[in-house]
N, C-alpha and C positions, 0 to 999 in steps of 0.2 A: 573258919571264922564264922561266927551266927552272926545275922543282920537284923536287928530292930525294926521292926514294921508298925510306924505310928499311924495314927488313925489320922492326920494328917495328909501324911501318904496318900494313903486311902482314896480321903476326899479328891486330893491335885488331881490323881490315875482317876477316878471316875468322872472328873469333871472333862478332863483332856479327851476321855475316847467317847464323852459326850458331843464336845464340839466339832470332834471329828466327824464323828454323824451328820451334826449340825452342818457342816460344809458341803459335806457329800449332798444332803438333803438340798443346800442351798445352788448348788451345780447344776443337780437334774433340773430343779424351778426354772432356771436362768435358761437351760437348753429346749423346757420345754415351753415357755415364752417368748425364744426366739426363735426356735428351729432349726439352729443351728446345734454343731458337736463342739465349738470351741469357741468362746469368745475374746480369749487373749490367745496371741502366738504362744505364748509358754504352757496352753492348757495340751496341747500338742502340735511339737514341731513340724513335725512329718505332714500333718496337717494343712498347718499352715502354709507352709512350704509351697506343693502342690495346689492350695489355693490361690496365693499370688498367681504362681503362673499359670494358673485356668482363666481365673479372671481378667488377667491380661492380654490372652490371646480371646477372650470372647468381648472384651471392652474393643479389640479392634475390627473385630469380623461385626460389631452390632456397627462401628461408625462406617464402615463400609457400605454393609447391608444397609442401615435405617439412612445413612446422611450420603455418604458421597455416592452410593447407585443409584438412591432415588434422587439427586439432585443430576445427577448426570442422564438418566432416564428422563427428566422433566426436560434437561436442556435439549436431548437431541428428539425429542418428539417436536417440540417445537422447531427446529430445524428443519425436520422433513416435515412439518407440514409446513411451513413456510417456501419451503423450495417445492412444494407440489404447488401450490398457489400462482409461483413463478410461472414455471410449466404450463399450466394451465391458460396464463394471461398470455405467454409467448404464442401458445398454438391457436387458442379462442380467439384473441383477441388481436395481438400485432402481428403474425403472420396471415391471416385469411384478411384484416383491413389492407396492407402490405397490396396483398396480392388482388384485392381491391379497387387499389389505386389505380390500377391498369384500365379500371372499365367506367373507374366513379369522375374521371375530371371533366365530363361536357357539362355539367348545370354545377351552380355554385352552390346548389344545398348541397348535391353527391359531393363535393368536394371539402364542404365545412362539415358535414359527417365524420366523414373519415380521418378528418384533422381533430375533430374533439374526440373520438374513438382512440387513437393512437395517442393523442396528449397524454387523456385520462387511464389507457392502459400502462405508459411509462412511467405515471406518475405510483401507480398501484405497485407498480413492482419495485420501486426503489422507495417507497415508504414501507413495503413490507420488508425489503433490508434493514429496516428498523425494530424488529422484534426483538421482544427482548426476554429475559427470564429472571424471574425476579428483582427488577430493576436492571440488570447485566445486559448492554447490548451483543445478541451474540452471534453477529458477523464479524465484528471490529476487534478481533484477535483480542490483544492486552489493555487494549483501550475500551474497556468496556462499561465507562461511563458517558462515552462520545456516540451518539446516532450515526449511523454511514450515511444518509442523507442530510443535507439541514432541513430545518423543521420550520425557519422562519427567513426571509431577506435579511443580508447585512451585508456592511461594510468592511473588509478587513483585508489587509495587505497579505500575498502571500508569494514567495516565489518556490515555483514549481520546477523539478526536475523530473521529465519523462523519459524513462528507459526504456528501448523496443529494440527489436533487431531491423535491418533494413530490407529484409523482402514482406516487412508490414507497409511499404510505399505503394500504393494502387494507381488506380487511373478514375479520372473521372470526365464526363462529358460536359462540355462548357456551351453553352449557343449562343453563339454573339448577335446579337439583332439588331445595335445601336440603341436608340431611343424609344425605338417602335414599342417599348413595355408600359409609355408615361404618355399616350397620346392621348388627349382631351379636346374641347373645343378651341380650347386657348394657345394651346401651342401647337396644333397640327401642322401647321402654315413652317414652321420653324423645324420640324421634323423632319430631314434628307438621308434616306437610306436607299443606297442599290443593292439590286435582289444578289449582286455575286458578292455584296460586303458578307451577307448573312452566311453564318458557315457554325458547323459542328467542330469544335476541337477538342479531341484527347491530350489531357494536361495528367500529368502526374503529379501528384501531392501526396501529403501528412495531413492527414485530420487529426488535432490535439484533442484532447480528453476536456477540454472546455472551449465555449468561443468567450464573447464578448472578455477582452484579456485586454490588458491595460498598454496603453501607446506612452510614450516621451516625447515632450511636445520641443521642440526647438523653443528658445526665448533669444532676445535681442540682449544686448549691455548693460537694459534697465533690469532685465530677468522675468521680462513682459513675452506673452507669446509673440511670434512671429505671425504676420497677417498677410497673407493666407497661410492657412497653419500647414506647418511643415511638422517632421515627424522623424526623430532619431533612432538609431536601431538598441532593444534593452531584449533583446531576444540571441540566444547561442547555442548553434546547433554544431554538431559535429561527431564525429566517432572514436569509437576507443578501438585500443590498438594495446596488446602485451607489450610490457615494456623488456627491451632484450639488455640484459648486463653485462658486463665488461672489464670483470675485474671492480676496480671504485666508478669504474662510468657504465653512462648508460645509452643508448641510440635511439632519438626521435628522430621523425621524417615528415614530410607532407608530400603531394602526391608525385613530386619531381626534386626534391632536395632532401639530405637526410644528415642529420651530425652526429658525433660521438660528444658526448658531454663528459666531464668529470667537476668535482667542485672540488678547489685545494683547499682545506680545513688548515693548512700550515700558517697561510695567508692572514691578516689582518687589514680588513674586515676580510671575511671569505670569498673567494674568488671561483665562480663559475667559466671552464676551458669548454669553448665551442672549435672541433676539428670538422670544419666540413669543405666537400667538393662538390664545386659548381661548373656549368660549362662555362670553357673560354672565349672571353669576348671577342679574341682575336681567329680563332680557329675554332667553329661551333664542334668538330670532331675531338677536339681534346678537354681536359678538363683542367681546373685549378685545383688545389687547397691549401686553404686557410687555418690556422688556428686565433682564435679571437677570446682574450682575455677579457671578464668583465666581472667588474666585484660587483658585493651585493649592492640590491637599489638603484643600478644603471642600466642605461641599452646602448647601445651600438650609435644610437640617431646623437650622443653627447661626443664623439669623436672625428677629429682631432681635439678640440679646444681643453676636453678632459683628458692627460694626459696618464689616467691611472687604466685607464681599456688603452689594451694592448693587442695588435692586427700585424700576425706575423703571414709573411705568404713563405708556406711551405717548401714551394717549389726552387726558389731562390733561397730561401734560409736568408730572409732578411726583416726586417722589421718595417712596418708602412708607418711613415710618421705624418704625412700632409692627409689628403683626400682619401679616401675608400677608393680602392680601385674597382672600374665598371665590372668586371666580375660579380662582384658582391649587389651591384644595384639592385636596388626593390626589395632586399632580403634582410632581416632586420632580425635582431638577437637581445636580449634582456634576462637580468637575473634579479626578481622582486625581493623586497623586504622580507616575504613570506615564505622566500623560498623555492617561488615559481620558476621554474628556466621554461623559454619562450624562444619557438623561432618561427618567424613569418615570412611569407613565400609570396611578397606582391605582384610577381611576376604572373600568377597566376590567375584566372575571373572565374570565380570570385577568389579575393585574395583568402589560402589559408594558413592556419597559426598551427604548430604542431609544440603544445604546450603538458611540464609531468612537474609534480611538485616533488621536494626535496626535502629534511629533516639534517639538521647538525645536532647529534648528542654526545658525552661522552662513555667512552666504556668504564669497566672496573678499574682501569690502570690509570683512569684521568684521559686517553688521547681522544681526540675528536672522531668522529665515523659519520659517514654520511648515509642516510637512508633515502632512497627514492622510494615514488610510489609505484605499484604494482603495473599501475596502465599508464597510458600517455593519451591524451586527446588529442584529434585534429578537428578545428572549428575550420568550419567556413564562415566568412564575414558576408552579412546582407547588408547592400549599401541603403543611403538615408533613402534614396528613391524608391525602393523598393519595397519601403513599408507602405501598406494601406490600413486606412482605419474600418473600410467595409468592403464586402465584396463585389463591387464594383466591374463595371467593363475592363478601364483599365487594368486593374490590380491581375483579373483573370487571362488580359490578352498578354500582360507584360514578361509574359514566358514562352509565346508562342512562337513558333517561326527561327527559321536557321540565325536569325540576328539575335536572337534572345534564349540559344538554348544553352547559356553558361549563367545564366540567371537564378535566381532564388528570391522569392518575395514570400512577404508575411503579411496576411491578413487577418487583422485583430478580432472583429465584429464574430467572423466564422470560424477563428480558431483554425487556419490550414496553413500550411507550407506549402508551396507550387513551384514545383522546377522545370527549368530548360530541359532539356532533350540529352542535354551532353552530362548533367549534372545527377540526372537518375541515370544512366551508362555509368557515370564512376562506381555510384551505390550497389548497383548491378555489380562490377566488377571486385566489391569486396566479398571475402567469406559469407556461407549464407548466415553464419550464427555472429553475425560483427555484431555489436551492441552499438545504436545510435544515441545519441541522449539530445534531448529540447532542451533550456531552461528559459523558462518567462514568467511575468507576472500577472496576477490577475489580482482585482480588487473584490468588483461588484459581483456580488454570489445574490444568488434567488435559490427561492424556497423549491426543494428537492434534488439541489446539487450536491453529488457525491463528495463526502467532503476527502480531500486531496490526501488529509494525513493518515490515509489510508491504506494510501496505492501507491504513493512518491514521495523521492527525497522533497522535503518540503521546509521553507524559513518561512518563518512567522512573524510578524511583530504581536508583542503581548505586553507586558507589565508585571512589575516586580510585585513582592508584598507591599515593599514604599511607595508605588506609581511611577517609579522609571522606566523609561522604554526600555524594551529587552527584547530578542529574536530567540524565537522558540527554533530549535532543530528538532525537526522527525524525519526517525528513519533514516539516521547518516551511515547505516552498516549496508543499505541500497547498494552506494557507491563503489564499495569491494564489492561486492557479491548480489548481483541482478537475480541471479536464481531467488536468494532469500523476499523477492517483494510481495507484503502481501501472506508471510508466512508467521502469525505470530500463536506458535500450537498451544491449546490449552487443555492439558490433561490431567484428569484424576485420580488418583491413588485406590482400585475397587480390589485389590488383595496386597497380599505380600509380594512384594518384588512383581505388582503389575499394574500396568497406570492404562489408561483407556484414554483418548482422545474425542473432545467432547464438539470443540467448537470447528466448523466452518466457515473460511476466512472470505473475503467481501470478494477479492478475483476471484474466485470456484463458481460464482453463481450471478456475479453482480457488474456485469460489465460498462465502462463508458462509451464501446463500440456501439452497443446495442441502443442508449438513449441516442448519440450523433447519426446511426443508423433513421430514426423517427425521426428525428429533423431532417435528414436530409428528404425523406419522403416529403415531408409537409414542406419541403423548400420548393422543389418540383411542384408541387399540387399549385402552391402559392404563383411561384411563374407562369405554371401555366393559365393562372386565373387573371393574372395581368395583362397579357395577350390577350385574351378572352375578353374582358373588359375595352379594353384598346378599340377590338375588332367590334365588339358592340357601340363605341361609341363612333367610329368610322361610317359602321352602316348607318346609324340615325342620322348622321351629317349628310349624308347620301341621300335618304331616302328623303330627307325634311325638304329638299328641294330648294333648299337655300342659297347652293351657289349654283345654279343651274345656270345662271348667266356668265357664270366665271368658267370657261374651258379648262383653264388652267388648274385652277385649285381641283373642280372636278376631277379632272386626269388624276392631280396627285392623292385625292382620296381613293380612286380606283388601284392606283398603283398600291399604296399604303395596308391594303384591304389584301391587296394579293401576296404581300408581304408579311403581312401578318398571319396570314396563311400557311405561309412557307415557314416561318416562325416557330408557330403554333404545331406544325408536324415533325417539325425535329423535334423538338421538346415532347411532343408525344412519343418519338421514336426513344429520347433518351428515360423517360417516363417506364417505358415500359422496359427497355435493357436491363435497366439500375434496381426495376422494382425484380425481376427475376433473379437477379444477383441476390438484392437482400433478402429473398426469402430463404434461400439457400443459404445466406447468411444469419439468418432466424434458427434457420434447422439446427446450424451449428452450435447457437447460443442455447437452443433445448438440449442438443446433445451433452453440452456440458454441465447445464444444469441436472439434466438426469443422473450423468455421473456423476453431480455431487449428491443428488441425492439419495445413488443407492447408493455410495459411499457410507453416507448417515446410517443410512439403514441397516448396512452390515456390522457398521458399530454399535448400533439399538440392539441387531438378532444377538451379537456378541454378549453383549452386558448383560441383555436377559437369560443369557447360558451363565454366567459368571454370579447374578443374581440368585438362581435356584441353586447354584452350588453354596453360597454364602447363608441360604436358608437354610442346608441342610447341615451345614457346620452351625449355622448359629442353633440347632434343636441339638445336635451331636455335645458339642461345646454345653449346653443350657444342663443337659442331664449329666455330663461328668462333675459338673461343678455340683449339681445336686448330691451326688452321688456322695461326694468328698467332703460335703459342708452341714447338708442338711440331717440333721437327728432324726430314730426313728420312734415315731409317739407310744409305739405299743412296748417294745422294749423299755421305752423311760418310763412309763406307767408302772409296769412293772417293776423296774429297781427301787421307783419312788413309794410304791407300797411295801416292799421287802424293808426298806429304809424304814419308815415309818412302824411298822411291826417292831423291828429293830430296837427303836427310838423308844417304842414304850414300856417292852421289856426292859428296856437297860434302864431307865424310869423306875419302875416298881422294884427291882433288885436293889438298887443304889439307895431309895428310899430305905430300905430294910437293913440292908448295912449301914447304912450311916446312924441306924438311931444306938448301935452297937458299939460301944466305946474300949477299948485294949483292956480297959480294967474288968470290965465286963468276960472277957475273954481269961483273965487271969485267977477271977473266983469262980 
């Protein structure tokens, strides 16, 4: 079948071919202007897909190399520099001045120079701990908005729980010389000390992280402090034991009494049941067993008036309905509203209380289930009479001698717990890894004090957004796992499935013990200075000839001079001995800080290896992206010239063709 070709068809075909040529020319022009092979995925889906993958990989490498690794490098370099500064201060200033303290005690000027250097050195170390990277504190774990040490003094209530091993209890030497260190012309006649009374006493103690701790004053019926001032205990000390479970029950114990405790969830209210074995009051060689059932929120002291408390004599299988039997004398039991179960043994000195927390929840079937804490605490009671505001003679001597061997005293000013020999022996017989806990209050803070929230479980008074009082809790996980103390690790991603720790935590390099050691050296030098000042005063009075006519006073002054010499010799012996020990401790602090610095340096070296690899990857992937996406200008120019020539030739031929119509062909 013949087909008729019209002029219109010829024109349309020519224009369509011209447009195709123009579109190709536009594509090449875009490629030349952008330098890319494609401007939209439909241009070449293969190139587009490959481009997405390559660019995604390159973006990650850029993030790792240019941002993460760079930031991590800055953080690690600042940390390394800070630790290097700390090590330099430890060796050149603190250690050297501690050693100098042994020979610089002779004059007030020498002592003051050592004291000034030590104070400045420890201030510099703790202020170095406030180093930051881009406004983020580098030694404070996740709390990068909080400095390590306080930048200003403040009044802020904190309840702090320190956790430590029982082998950190050490010994101190206390020189007792009565009031000899306070002698002046106005009171020397009233200072009466015998030579035999001057003594050096080795005392077991635990030096807490802080001094100047809070005391709780006793008040009268009107709420006014007693006169003279008396204090009541606001400190808790005890050791932790792993809870031993037996079915639905748990066993808790003091030094001499243990009890199996279960909680009956079928009773309303919930009821704690103690099964306890105690010595038989009628025969010390035998024991008696009792079951004591106490509803929630009550204690055995309410028996027998409160008949909801049940006491059963297991040996006779009979209920006790009147007074408690003498076998249970001074042993108390309670089940608190908060689920805390307590057993106190008042027969011991000091009294011991074992306590464990519990909670009642419902399982999937709606049945009540009891959960006990994993550990229980055995606390020692510090009697009110053993609470001291300052480190007085009475405070330290309160635990000296056989009569005081079972006592624990708390000294708020110095932040010390001092122990009688028998108490120290109790601690020694605990397993070496036993965790001890001390909870105390502190409100007065000085500039440079280490913030407790970076080291301990802390409850701090704060405010809500609306201004209401609120208790802020820090590090509550420390109580579950002491090994996590201070370990808030910050890691940066520096590669695919590759991360690097950048921070060094406060506990690795900035110890409370270092500051406390420096305070102790200063305290000993000041103690020696007080006796030296008293001696100078006595010698002045003797040389003044003012009392030459009074043989009794003259003799007293001569005796006081001799006694002061004895006291100064003992204090000097203490300084020499303790400074030798503290110099070794300083070596230990240096080793710890050096280890932290070495670890930081190793991480920095590893980071730089990673950076080298990332730099190579960045170059390689950049080349791959370029090969995949970038257009070849030489090829584009050739194609463009070819299309332009084709276009011009097409225009020429079409213009000739369009001048001829179909009628011209018929003629």
